[in-house]
C-alpha positions in Angstrom: 4.5 0.3 -10.9 4.1 -1.6 -14.1 5.2 -5.1 -15.0 8.4 -5.0 -17.1 7.6 -5.0 -20.8 4.1 -3.4 -20.3 2.9 -1.6 -23.4 2.2 2.0 -22.2 -0.5 2.3 -24.8 -2.3 -0.9 -23.7 -1.9 -1.3 -19.9 -3.9 -4.2 -18.6 -5.0 -4.5 -14.9 -2.6 -7.4 -14.4 0.3 -5.3 -15.6 -0.1 -3.0 -12.5 1.9 -4.2 -9.5 2.2 -3.3 -5.9 4.6 -0.5 -5.4 5.8 -1.9 -2.1 6.6 -5.6 -3.0 6.7 -5.4 -6.8 5.1 -8.8 -7.0 1.4 -8.6 -6.3 -0.6 -7.7 -9.5 -3.7 -5.7 -9.3 -5.9 -8.6 -10.5 -9.4 -9.6 -9.5 -8.2 -12.1 -6.9 -5.8 -9.7 -5.1 -7.0 -7.1 -2.5 -5.3 -3.8 -3.4 -5.8 -0.1 -2.7 -4.9 2.6 -5.2 -3.3 5.9 -4.3 -2.5 9.0 -6.3 -0.9 8.7 -9.8 -1.6 4.9 -10.0 0.2 3.9 -6.9 -0.9 0.6 -5.4 -0.5 -1.3 -2.2 -1.5 -5.0 -1.9 -3.3 -6.5 1.1 -0.1 -8.4 2.2 2.0 -5.3 2.2 -0.8 -3.3 3.8 -0.9 -5.8 6.7 2.8 -5.4 7.3 2.6 -1.7 7.1 -0.3 -1.6 9.5 1.6 -3.8 12.0 4.7 -1.5 11.8 3.0 1.9 11.9 -0.5 1.9 13.2 0.3 2.1 16.9 3.6 3.9 16.9 3.3 7.3 18.8 6.5 8.8 17.4 8.5 8.7 14.2 9.1 10.8 11.2 8.8 10.1 7.5 11.8 9.2 5.4 10.2 11.0 2.5 7.1 11.7 0.4 4.3 9.1 0.7 3.8 7.2 -2.6 0.1 6.9 -1.9 -0.9 10.6 -1.0 2.2 12.4 -2.3 2.7 14.2 0.9 5.6 14.3 3.4 4.1 13.9 6.8 5.8 13.9 10.2 4.7 10.5 11.3 5.8 6.9 11.1 6.0 5.4 7.7 6.7 2.0 6.0 8.8 1.3 2.9 8.2 -2.4 2.1 10.6 -4.9 0.8 11.7 -2.9 -2.3 12.5 0.2 -0.2 11.6 2.5 -3.2 8.1 3.3 -2.1 6.9 4.9 1.2 3.4 4.8 2.8 2.6 7.2 5.7 0.6 6.0 8.7 -2.5 8.1 7.6 -2.6 6.3 4.3 -2.0 2.9 6.0 -5.0 3.5 8.2 -7.2 4.8 5.3 -6.2 1.9 3.1 -6.9 -0.6 6.0 -10.3 0.9 6.3 -11.0 0.5 2.6 -10.0 -3.2 2.5 -11.7 -3.9 5.9 -15.1 -2.6 4.6 -14.8 -4.2 1.1 -17.3 -7.0 0.8 -15.2 -8.8 -1.9 -12.3 -9.5 0.5 -11.8 -11.5 3.6 -9.2 -9.0 4.9 -8.8 -7.6 8.3 -6.1 -5.5 9.9 -4.2 -7.0 12.7 -6.2 -7.0 15.9 -3.6 -8.2 18.4 -2.4 -4.8 19.3 -3.1 -2.9 22.5 
């Protein structure tokens, strides 16, 4: 998602916002993971999504995942804006990306069984 008023012919990195909270900008000081068609999830939203979906055994998707563009029969998370959906597979893949990134002190929740 783009910040309101963004010039489509001159999009800057700070004009790109998290699809799930609509607040966090894809700036150099914010951990983010990009999905298909410019979708984006910030580290804070990813942490919430991980806590909600990673260890659920059952559940079905409410719709097509914003990150991978697939409808999967598994738990998903929609964030505070409830306009974007991330499937459990993308949550886990995105968590792996941020967990391995040397630029961020980000780790997925570890207090789960």
